[in-house]
N, C-alpha and C positions, 0 to 999 in steps of 0.2 A: 158096907157101902153098896147102894144100889145104883145101876145104870138107869138113866131116864131117857127113853126114846121119844121120837116125835109123837107117837100115839099117846104116851102117858103126859106129854107136855100139852097136847091138845085137850085131853080130859081135864087137866088142872085148870088150864086157861078158860076153858068152857064154863067150869063151874064157878070160877072167880069172877067172871065178867058177864054172866048170863047171856053170852052170845052162843049161837049154835055151833056145833062141832064143824060143820061145813064152813061157816064164816071164819072160824079160827084157823083152820087149815089154809083158807084162801089168804088171811093175813100173814101167816107164817111163810107161805110160799112166796107171797109178794115181797116180804121183808128180805128173805134170803136171795132172791132174784135181784133185787135192787142192789143189796150189798155186793153181790158178785159183780154186778154190772159196773158199779162205781170203782171197785177194786181193778176190774179189767182196764178201765180208763186210767188207772193210776192214782185215783182219788183217795183221800183218807176219810173215814167215817168215824165221828166221835159222839158217844153217848155219854154225856157229862156225868160222872160218878160211876158209871159202869165200865167203860173202856173204849178202846180205840182199835179199829180195823185198819190196817194198811198193808202195803207190799214191801218186800225187801227183795233186792238183787243178790243172788248167790253166784259166785264166780265159778268158772269151770275149774275142775279139780280132777285128779287122779285117784281112783278108788280101787278096791279089791273085790273080785267075785268071791263071796264066802265059800262057795262050793269047790271052786278050782284053785283058788288063790291067785289067779291071773290079774294083772292090772287091767283097769278098764278106764276110759275117759269119760267123766260125767260132765254133761254140757251145762253151760251157764243157764240160769233159770230165774224167773221171778216167782216168789212164793208169798202166799198170804200170811200175816202175823196178826195176832191179837195181843194187846197189852191191857191188862186189868187196870181200872181206875181205882182211885183211893177208897171210895166208899164200898166197892166190891171187895177189895183186899181186906178192909176192916170187917166187913160182914162174914168172911169165911175164916177169920182167925180162931 
């Protein structure tokens, strides 16, 4: 299994679309910025067939410090979530 980083993704998209690497980087950056902004507002982003980005609220809870074993309070927070769409699930089976 190979990890694909942003540079490898830019290279692949550039060769598939005949766009310059600079343009591909600009598109990827704009896409991630826009997804982040919409999630920050509490909106849901759906790419039909690919998946859905949304946020979920986590309640406050008590945890343990693994080094000391001491109890700590973990604050409530909002976290991003991604749910894969049907076409993506079928493609990776």
